[in-house]
C-alpha positions in Angstrom: -7.9 -49.1 50.5 -8.4 -49.0 46.8 -12.0 -48.1 47.3 -11.0 -45.0 49.3 -8.3 -44.2 46.8 -10.9 -43.8 44.0 -12.8 -41.1 46.1 -11.8 -37.5 46.5 -12.7 -35.0 49.3 -11.9 -37.7 51.9 -9.5 -35.8 54.0 -11.8 -35.0 56.9 -14.4 -37.6 56.1 -12.7 -41.0 56.0 -9.8 -40.3 58.4 -9.9 -43.7 60.0 -9.7 -45.4 56.6 -5.9 -45.8 56.6 -3.2 -48.4 56.5 -2.6 -48.1 60.3 -6.1 -49.2 61.1 -6.3 -51.6 58.1 -6.9 -54.7 60.3 -9.8 -53.1 62.1 -11.7 -52.0 59.0 -15.0 -53.0 60.7 -14.7 -49.9 62.9 -14.2 -47.5 59.9 -16.8 -44.9 59.3 -19.7 -46.2 57.2 -18.5 -49.9 57.3 -20.6 -52.6 58.9 -19.3 -56.1 59.2 -21.3 -59.3 59.8 -21.9 -60.6 63.4 -20.0 -63.8 62.8 -17.5 -62.8 60.2 -15.1 -60.0 59.4 -16.7 -59.5 56.0 -18.2 -56.2 55.1 -22.0 -56.5 54.8 -22.9 -52.8 54.5 -21.2 -49.7 53.2 -23.0 -46.4 54.0 -21.1 -43.4 52.7 -24.2 -41.3 51.9 -24.2 -37.5 52.0 -20.4 -37.1 52.7 -19.7 -34.8 49.8 -17.4 -37.5 48.3 -16.1 -36.9 44.7 -14.2 -39.2 42.4 -15.4 -42.5 41.1 -16.7 -45.8 42.4 -13.8 -48.2 42.4 -14.0 -51.5 40.5 -12.7 -53.0 43.7 -16.3 -52.7 45.1 -16.8 -56.0 43.3 -14.5 -57.7 45.8 -17.1 -57.3 48.6 -19.0 -60.5 47.9 -21.0 -60.4 51.2 -22.1 -56.8 50.8 -25.9 -56.5 51.3 -26.2 -52.7 51.4 -24.3 -50.1 49.3 -25.4 -46.6 50.0 -23.4 -43.9 48.2 -26.3 -41.5 47.6 -26.0 -37.7 47.9 -22.3 -37.3 47.0 -20.6 -35.9 43.9 -19.4 -39.2 42.4 -18.6 -39.1 38.7 -17.7 -41.7 36.1 -19.6 -44.9 35.2 -21.1 -47.5 37.5 -18.4 -50.2 37.3 -19.4 -53.5 35.8 -17.8 -55.2 38.8 -20.8 -54.1 40.9 -22.4 -57.2 39.5 -20.0 -59.3 41.5 -21.6 -58.1 44.8 -23.9 -61.1 44.7 -25.4 -60.5 48.2 -26.6 -57.0 47.5 -30.2 -56.3 48.6 -30.1 -52.5 48.7 -28.1 -50.4 46.1 -28.5 -46.6 46.3 -26.3 -44.5 44.0 -28.8 -41.6 43.6 -28.1 -37.9 43.7 -24.6 -38.1 42.2 -23.0 -37.2 38.9 -22.7 -40.7 37.5 -22.9 -41.0 33.7 -23.0 -43.7 31.0 -25.2 -46.7 30.7 -26.6 -48.8 33.5 -24.4 -51.9 33.5 -26.0 -55.1 32.5 -24.0 -56.8 35.3 -26.6 -55.4 37.8 -28.9 -58.1 36.5 -26.7 -60.7 38.2 -27.7 -59.3 41.6 -30.5 -61.9 42.2 -31.0 -60.8 45.9 -31.5 -57.1 45.0 -34.7 -55.5 46.2 -34.1 -51.8 45.7 -32.1 -50.1 43.0 -32.0 -46.3 43.2 -30.1 -44.5 40.4 -32.2 -41.3 40.2 -30.7 -37.8 39.8 -27.6 -38.8 37.9 -26.6 -38.3 34.3 -27.1 -41.9 33.2 -27.9 -42.4 29.6 -29.3 -45.2 27.4 -32.2 -47.5 28.1 -32.8 -49.3 31.3 -31.5 -52.8 30.6 -34.5 -55.2 30.0 -32.5 -57.8 31.9 -33.3 -56.0 35.2 -36.8 -57.7 35.0 -34.9 -61.0 35.6 -34.0 -59.9 39.1 -36.6 -62.0 41.1 -36.6 -59.9 44.3 -36.5 -56.4 42.7 -39.4 -54.4 44.2 -38.3 -50.8 43.6 -36.4 -49.3 40.7 -35.8 -45.6 40.8 -34.0 -44.3 37.7 -35.7 -41.0 37.1 -37.9 -38.7 39.2 -40.6 -41.4 39.9 -40.1 -44.9 41.3 -41.1 -47.9 39.3 -42.5 -50.8 41.3 -43.1 -54.4 40.1 
């Protein structure tokens, strides 16, 4: 619930994300759980007009393979705790209003294949440590993708 609490404009979008349905979070909008576990493996809240910030609690989702928050109005910095999502393969935070530096903690995401940060207000250099992510195939930080 702390992830929802960090978002705004959720009144009509994340109605089922409530304490009453807390035990059945796998049926919540945008949440996908694993076949053999009740852990969240995908969170797709793209293009829902969400505001607010990305909660540091996102780092508690250790089995998260996909995080798609693109096309919202999210502000603030990308939390360092995102580096705790060690199963992430697909991370799309594009088309938001995020600012600040790209956190070095993203370099801990050794399974990551796609990192899309384009069309935000991020500043500073792209961390050179991102080249240490062995599976990273696509990095989009500006208007053109970088492939390696």
